[in-house]
Residue frames relative to the residue before (quaternion, step in Angstrom):
aa qw qx qy qz dx dy dz
M 1.0000 0.0000 0.0000 0.0000 0.00 0.00 0.00
K 0.4870 -0.6823 0.4740 0.2693 3.55 -0.99 0.92
E 0.5002 -0.6509 0.4866 0.2989 3.58 -1.03 0.84
N 0.2529 -0.7537 0.5902 0.1398 3.56 -0.96 0.91
V 0.3674 -0.7875 0.4587 0.1858 3.54 -0.20 1.36
I 0.7134 0.4585 -0.2880 0.4449 3.61 0.75 -0.97
V 0.5992 0.5408 -0.3659 0.4633 3.60 1.06 -0.63
N 0.6979 0.4726 -0.2691 0.4660 3.57 0.84 -0.97
K 0.6782 0.4954 -0.2970 0.4542 3.59 0.89 -0.92
S 0.6860 0.4817 -0.3033 0.4532 3.59 0.87 -0.88
Y 0.6381 0.5095 -0.3317 0.4724 3.60 1.08 -0.66
A 0.6613 0.4954 -0.3053 0.4735 3.60 0.89 -0.92
F 0.6186 0.5385 -0.3316 0.4662 3.57 1.05 -0.77
A 0.6560 0.5183 -0.3097 0.4528 3.59 0.91 -0.91
V 0.6337 0.5267 -0.3326 0.4587 3.59 0.96 -0.81
K 0.6762 0.4814 -0.2886 0.4772 3.60 0.89 -0.93
L 0.6512 0.5308 -0.3071 0.4470 3.55 1.01 -0.83
V 0.6176 0.5365 -0.3392 0.4644 3.59 1.00 -0.80
K 0.6681 0.4968 -0.2968 0.4677 3.57 0.89 -0.93
F 0.6427 0.5221 -0.3166 0.4627 3.58 1.00 -0.85
C 0.6708 0.5045 -0.3015 0.4523 3.59 0.88 -0.94
F 0.6575 0.4965 -0.3140 0.4717 3.58 0.96 -0.80
E 0.6276 0.5153 -0.3317 0.4803 3.58 1.09 -0.67
L 0.6315 0.5277 -0.3172 0.4714 3.57 1.03 -0.81
Q 0.6635 0.4911 -0.2966 0.4803 3.57 0.98 -0.81
D 0.6900 0.4938 -0.2775 0.4506 3.57 0.92 -0.92
K 0.7707 0.3869 -0.2026 0.4639 3.59 0.78 -1.02
K 0.7943 0.2868 -0.1410 0.5166 3.60 0.97 -0.78
K 0.3347 -0.7587 0.4896 0.2695 3.58 1.30 -0.13
E 0.3985 0.6968 -0.4780 0.3566 3.54 1.09 0.81
F 0.0627 -0.8492 0.5237 -0.0244 3.56 -0.47 1.22
V 0.6347 0.5533 -0.3496 0.4108 3.62 1.05 -0.57
L 0.7313 0.4007 -0.2416 0.4963 3.60 0.64 -1.07
S 0.6416 0.5294 -0.3370 0.4411 3.58 0.97 -0.78
R 0.6308 0.5251 -0.3288 0.4672 3.59 1.09 -0.69
Q 0.6379 0.5162 -0.3214 0.4725 3.58 0.98 -0.84
L 0.6591 0.5118 -0.2906 0.4682 3.55 0.96 -0.95
L 0.6494 0.5273 -0.3083 0.4531 3.56 0.94 -0.89
K 0.6745 0.5023 -0.2945 0.4539 3.58 0.92 -0.90
S 0.7202 0.4330 -0.2691 0.4705 3.59 0.77 -0.95
G 0.6824 0.5229 -0.2922 0.4189 3.58 0.94 -0.87
T 0.6938 0.4316 -0.2801 0.5039 3.58 1.04 -0.68
S 0.5771 0.5983 -0.3660 0.4184 3.58 1.20 -0.44
I 0.5339 0.6236 -0.4093 0.3981 3.59 1.14 -0.54
G 0.7339 0.4344 -0.2348 0.4665 3.55 0.67 -1.14
A 0.6160 0.5479 -0.3492 0.4454 3.58 1.04 -0.74
N 0.6912 0.4598 -0.2808 0.4817 3.59 0.94 -0.80
V 0.5975 0.5349 -0.3575 0.4786 3.58 1.11 -0.59
E 0.6442 0.5108 -0.3150 0.4742 3.59 0.98 -0.84
E 0.6514 0.5064 -0.3170 0.4677 3.58 0.94 -0.86
A 0.6178 0.5536 -0.3420 0.4414 3.59 1.02 -0.75
Q 0.6163 0.5671 -0.3463 0.4227 3.58 1.06 -0.69
G 0.7419 0.3762 -0.2144 0.5119 3.56 1.16 -0.58
A 0.3051 0.7824 -0.4960 0.2206 3.58 1.24 0.30
I 0.3674 -0.7464 0.5149 0.2068 3.56 -1.06 0.77
S 0.7732 0.1659 -0.1331 0.5974 3.57 1.30 -0.05
K 0.6422 -0.5093 0.4051 0.4051 3.53 -1.29 0.31
A 0.6346 0.5369 -0.3279 0.4489 3.58 1.03 -0.80
E 0.6555 0.4930 -0.3153 0.4773 3.59 0.96 -0.80
F 0.6138 0.5448 -0.3403 0.4589 3.59 1.01 -0.81
I 0.6729 0.4966 -0.2926 0.4637 3.58 0.84 -0.99
A 0.6488 0.5260 -0.3208 0.4467 3.58 0.93 -0.88
K 0.6733 0.4878 -0.3000 0.4676 3.62 0.91 -0.88
V 0.6515 0.4980 -0.3193 0.4749 3.60 0.99 -0.78
Q 0.6196 0.5338 -0.3418 0.4629 3.60 1.05 -0.70
I 0.6431 0.5016 -0.3232 0.4800 3.59 1.01 -0.77
A 0.6315 0.5283 -0.3309 0.4611 3.59 0.98 -0.83
L 0.6516 0.5083 -0.3101 0.4700 3.59 0.98 -0.83
K 0.6299 0.5292 -0.3234 0.4676 3.58 0.98 -0.84
E 0.6731 0.4864 -0.2879 0.4769 3.58 0.95 -0.88
A 0.6225 0.5363 -0.3376 0.4592 3.60 1.05 -0.71
K 0.6610 0.4924 -0.3074 0.4755 3.57 0.99 -0.82
E 0.6289 0.5127 -0.3347 0.4791 3.59 1.04 -0.70
T 0.6331 0.5340 -0.3228 0.4581 3.58 0.99 -0.84
K 0.6282 0.5245 -0.3272 0.4725 3.57 1.00 -0.82
Y 0.6190 0.5492 -0.3356 0.4501 3.58 1.00 -0.81
W 0.6964 0.4700 -0.2838 0.4621 3.61 0.78 -1.03
L 0.6361 0.5199 -0.3348 0.4615 3.60 0.98 -0.77
R 0.6585 0.4987 -0.3049 0.4740 3.58 0.94 -0.89
L 0.6450 0.5278 -0.3206 0.4502 3.58 0.96 -0.83
I 0.6470 0.5095 -0.3109 0.4745 3.58 0.93 -0.89
K 0.6696 0.4946 -0.2894 0.4724 3.57 0.98 -0.86
D 0.7460 0.4404 -0.2346 0.4410 3.58 0.67 -1.11
A 0.6560 0.4726 -0.3087 0.5010 3.59 1.21 -0.43
D 0.3743 -0.7500 0.4560 0.2991 3.57 1.35 0.04
L 0.2475 0.7895 -0.5162 0.2214 3.53 1.06 0.79
F 0.7644 -0.1442 0.1520 0.6097 3.53 0.94 -0.91
H 0.0699 0.8098 -0.5781 0.0713 3.56 -0.77 0.91
N 0.2134 0.7296 -0.6342 0.1411 3.50 -1.00 0.96
D 0.7174 -0.4353 0.3096 0.4472 3.57 -1.27 0.07
Q 0.5951 0.5856 -0.3557 0.4200 3.55 1.11 -0.66
L 0.6227 0.5389 -0.3370 0.4563 3.59 1.02 -0.76
E 0.6534 0.5039 -0.3085 0.4732 3.59 0.93 -0.87
Q 0.6504 0.5114 -0.3094 0.4687 3.58 0.99 -0.83
L 0.6466 0.5127 -0.3174 0.4672 3.59 0.97 -0.83
L 0.6332 0.5213 -0.3312 0.4665 3.60 0.97 -0.77
A 0.6620 0.5015 -0.3030 0.4674 3.58 0.93 -0.89
E 0.6724 0.4866 -0.2954 0.4730 3.58 0.93 -0.87
C 0.6206 0.5333 -0.3392 0.4641 3.58 1.02 -0.73
N 0.6412 0.5134 -0.3176 0.4737 3.59 0.98 -0.80
E 0.6290 0.5257 -0.3287 0.4690 3.61 1.02 -0.78
I 0.6543 0.5119 -0.3066 0.4646 3.57 0.94 -0.91
I 0.6297 0.5300 -0.3305 0.4619 3.60 0.99 -0.81
V 0.6528 0.5097 -0.3096 0.4671 3.58 0.94 -0.88
I 0.6722 0.4963 -0.2994 0.4607 3.59 0.88 -0.92
L 0.6757 0.4899 -0.3000 0.4619 3.59 0.86 -0.94
T 0.6204 0.5391 -0.3331 0.4621 3.59 1.04 -0.76
S 0.6597 0.5063 -0.2907 0.4733 3.55 1.00 -0.88
I 0.6376 0.5197 -0.3207 0.4697 3.58 0.97 -0.86
L 0.6570 0.5132 -0.3076 0.4587 3.59 0.93 -0.89
K 0.6534 0.5199 -0.3140 0.4518 3.56 0.89 -0.95
T 0.6847 0.4840 -0.2782 0.4686 3.56 0.85 -0.98
S 0.6611 0.5171 -0.3029 0.4515 3.57 0.93 -0.90
K 0.6660 0.4909 -0.3016 0.4739 3.58 0.96 -0.82
E 0.6425 0.5107 -0.3224 0.4716 3.59 1.02 -0.75
N 0.6875 0.4829 -0.2803 0.4644 3.58 0.98 -0.83
K 0.5966 0.5837 -0.3510 0.4244 3.57 1.22 -0.46
K 0.6131 0.5902 -0.3346 0.4048 3.56 1.16 -0.67
């Protein structure tokens, strides 16, 4: 079976994000932004997984669109945490870079899927 890059990347991203959020909660006692980040960041992979089981092309596209929306929200929370100097480490920079990669991949998947639907 062929490796599914976005499934693997979004899952690995979620694992790293969970660890980051728990560290943010533990070290900075920050629970509001970390909760928002945790919800949106783990939702990316959940929607990508749901897309894999879609029963139609339209359902697949809808799930990927939701995953992309969640990825963009996750990028927002990561940038906010960084720019507000709430918490900064190398892991945050890595998460931002990975989130950008996921956005690019999901955008490409959507574009291709919509073109193939026509």
